[in-house]
N, C-alpha and C positions, 0 to 999 in steps of 0.2 A: 395732787392731793392737797397741797397747801392752799391752792385757790378754792378748793371745795370746802376747806375747813373754816371754822368760825373763829374770829380773833379772841384770844384768851385774855382775861384780865387778871392782874396780880392780887386781887383781893377776894375774900370769901364773904358772901352775903348771908347773914344769919337771920333766920326767921325767929320771931319772938312772939310770945303771947298767944300761941295756938295750941295750948294743951300739953299734956305729958309727952307725946311723941315728938313735938317740936322742941321741947326743952331737952330731951335726950339727944336729939340730932344736934342742937346747938352745943351741948356739952362735948359731944364727940368732935365737932368741928374745932372747938377751942383747944381740945386735947391734941388734935392733929397739928394745929398751929404751934403749940408749945413744943411738941416733939420735933417738928421741922425746924423751929428756931434753934433748939439745942443742937440739932444735927448740923445746922448751918455754921454754928460757932466753932465746930470741930473739923470742918471741911478742909481748912488750910493745913492742919497737922495730919489729917488722915484722908487721903485722896481715893478711898474706896468708893465704889458706886453706891449711892443711896437710893434704895427702892422702897417706896411707901407700902404699907400693908394694904392700903386701899385707895381708890380715887372716889371723888364725889361728882356725880353727873348733875350739873346745875339745871340745864333745860330752860324752859320759859320762865319769865319773871313778870308778875303784875298783870297777867291776863285773866279776867274773870271768866268763869264757865269754861275753862280750858279742857275740862274732862269731856266735853262734847266733841272737841277736836280729836282727843284720843279714841273716843268711840267711833268717830268717822274713819280714823286710820285702821281700827279693828275691822270695820265693815269692808274696807278696801282689801285688807289682808285676806279675809274669808273669801271674798270674791275672787281674788287672784289665785288662791290655792285651788278653789273649785274649778274655775275656768281653765287654768293652765293644766290641771289634772285631766280635764276632758280632752284638751288638745293633745296631750301626750298619749292618752289612751287611744284616741282615734289614729294617731300616727303609728302606734304599735300594732293595732288590730287590723287596719285597712292596708292591704297589699299595694293599692294604687298610690298610697302616700309614702311608700318606702323609696323615696327619690333623694338625690343629693340636697335639693332645696329644703326638704322637710327634715333632713338631719339637722340643718341649721335652725329651723323653726323649733324642733324638739329641744335642741340645746338652749335656745332662748327661753322656752317655757320652763325648762328645768332650772335655769339660772334665776328666773323671776321668782319661782317658788322658794329656792334656796335663799335668795337675797332677802325676800320679805320675811321668811321664817327666822332668819338670823337677826333681823332688825325689829320688827313690830312687836312680837311677844315680849322682848326685853324692854322696849319703850313703854309698853303697857304696865309691866311689872315695876319699872323704875318710877313712873310718875303717877299712875293710878293708885298703886299700893305704897307709894312713898319709899321705895327701896333704892335710894340714890347712891348707896355705897356699893362699890364693886371692887373685888380684889385685883391686885396688880396683874396677875397672870390671866385672870378672866377678862380683864379690860383689853389686854393685848390680843387675846383670842377673838374677842368681840370685834376689835378693829380690823383684824386680818380678814375675817369672813365677810364683813361689810364691804371692804374695799376690793376683795377678790371678786365678789359678784358685780360690783360697780364696773370693774375692769372688763369682765366677761360680757356684760351687757353692751358696752361700747364696742368691743371687738366683734361681737356677734353681728351687730349692725353693719360692720365692714364686710363680713362674710356674705350677708344677704345682698349687699350692694354689688359685690363682686359677682355673685350669682346672676343678678339682673343684667349686669354689664355684659357678661359673656352670652347670656341668652338672647340679648337684643342685637349686639354688635357682631357676634360670631355664632349665629344660630346653627350652622352646619357643623361646627366643631364643639358644640356645647357638651355632647355626650362624652367626648374625649377629654376636654379640659376639666369639666365639672363632673367627674365620675364619683361613684360611691366611695371608692378607695381614696381618691384625692380629697374629698370632703371630710371623711373621717380623719385623715392625716392632718388637714388644716385645723379642724376643731381641736384635735388632741394637742397640736403644737401651741395653739392659743391658750389652752388650759395650763400647759407646762410653763409657758411664758408668764402668765398671770400669777400662778402660784409662786414661781421663783421671784418675780418682781415684788410681790407683797411680802414674801418671807424676808427679803432684804430690808424692806421698809420697817418691818417689825423688829428685825435683828438690830437695826440702827437705833431703835428706841431703847433697846436693852442696855446700851452703853451710856444712857443718860442718867443723871442724878437729879432727884426731886427733893429739894431742901427748902423751898419757899412756900409752895401751895400745892394742894392736891385736888383743887376744884377745876373740873373740865367745863368750860363755858360752851357747851353744845348739848345736843339731845342724845348723843351716844359717845362712845370712846373714839372721838374724832382725831385724826392723825395730826393735823396742825396744832390744835389746842394742847395736845399731849406733849409734843416736843417743845412748844413754846413755854411750858411750865418748867423746863429743865434749868438748873443753875450752873451747868457746865457747858462746854462748847457744843452747840447743836447745828453748826454750819454744815456738816455732812448730811444731816437730816433735811435741811433747807434745800440744798442742792439736789439731793435725790428726789425730794417731793416735787420740785419744779420739773425735773427730768421725766419722772413717771407721769405727772399730770399731762405733760406735752405728748408723751407716747400713747397714753390711754384715752385722751380726750381730743386734743387739737389735731394730732396727725390723723386719727380716724375720721374726724369731721371734715378735714381737708380732702382726704381720700374720697369720702362720700360725695362731696361737692364736685370734685373732678370727674368722678364716675358719672354723675348725672349730666355734666356738660358733654361727656362723650356719648351718653345715651341720647341726649337732645340732638346732637349732631347726626347720630345714626337715624333717629326718627325723622329728621328733616329731609333725609334722602328718600323716604318712602313716598311714593307718588300719591296714593289715595289717603284722604283724611280719615276715612273709616278704619283703614289698617293702622294708621298712626295712633289713633285713639285706642284701638284694641291692644296694641303693644304697650302703650303708656299705662293702661289699666293694670297690667301685670306688675307695675311698679308702685301703684297707688298705696297699697298696704304698707310697703316699706317706707315710703315718704312720710306717711302718717306716724309710723313708729319713730323715725328719726326726729320729727318735729316735736313729738311728745317728750322724747328723752332729752334733747338738747336745749329746747326753748327755756325751761326753768333755769338751767345752768347758765345760759347766756344772759338771761335777765338779771340773775344774781351778780354775775361778774360786771355787767354794764352799770348797775346802780348800787354796787356794794358800798360805796362811800356814803350814800344817802340812806342806806337801809339800817334799821335798828337790828339788834341781835335777834329779837323775837321774829321779825319779818324774815330774816335770813333762815332761821330754823324752820319756819313754816314752809318757805319756798323750797328749801333743800329736802325736807322730809316728804313733801308732795312729789318732788322729782324722783325720790327713791321709791315711793309706794304707789303712786298713781299709774305710771307706765305698765307695771306688771298686771294691774287690774284691767287696763284698757287693751293691751296687746292682743289677748285672745279674742276679744270682741271685734277688733279690727280685722283679724284674719278670718273670722267666721263670716263677717259681713262683706269683705272685699275679695275673698279667695274662693273661686269656684270649686276647687278640689275639696276644700274643707266643707263647703255647703253640701256637695254631693255625698261626702262621707257621712255627714250628720243625717241626711235624708235616708241613707241606707240603714243607719242605726235605728232611726224612728220607725222605718218600715219593718225591720226585724222585730222590734218591740210590739208593734201592732199585730203582726202575724202570730207572734208567740201568745198574745192575749186571746186572739181569736181561736187559736188551737186549743188553749186551755178551756 
């Protein structure tokens, strides 16, 4: 999570000369600084945990016409909810899609809707309507759900890669290894792991005192900027953030790469090129999902030192919002089962109209 987070700065940027709302906001920020300064002076004599009444989400700075970008995020959000809703409905209604693979696909669609619903409406409210103040407890809840869905998106890609690995390398044992029961158990285990991991991360935040600044230099209640604002020891947060980032991002990515090496080796053993291509096409949708999810993250980490805060926020916000909008389209275009299911639905609709 630390690597996904944006570096916090110890100062508060005050907006001036923008009307009554800006003056009120500036007054509140100054009041927050005074209160925190007073608290900081008494920290040595009283070591109780200092929790601010609210945080201020800073977001972008100095970008003209940024409201158009927020509108773009809103369009992507509406698309993702509608598209993933259709995918989930098809899987629920079509008996032919009630297979282990589509349990994972359904879970991915559900996580995409949950993640975007946790993030985008609040981002719109924060920056479109200038509600940058968020209470302490709401901020931790906001952080928990955003990173929970981030974790599940990554782990769900691992489940789908495992499904493709077994289907191609052990086709005769696929029904035994990847059964409905095993897939349900695997997905449930990942949910439990993700919830516990992120609860620990949030729990470690509650032991921190905030006596210098309440300004979060990100576009949501980001984990790294939150614990970097603390004025007491945040080393446990740093260590756990590195550990959790490794477990939910780098280990899954490594597993997926190894999976496709094994799949490539298995495909090389197939004599006919036509059969190899047919088997590879079953992986094409998953490969596109992995690319869309991990590419923005890898770009951010590779060029983080050269990136401005605004660039990092744009890149990471797109990494959070764009994949949920594209994932359903990829599955519709690349998966024969989904295409057939959609054709059935359209056929029923046409028949019902003719009957009326």
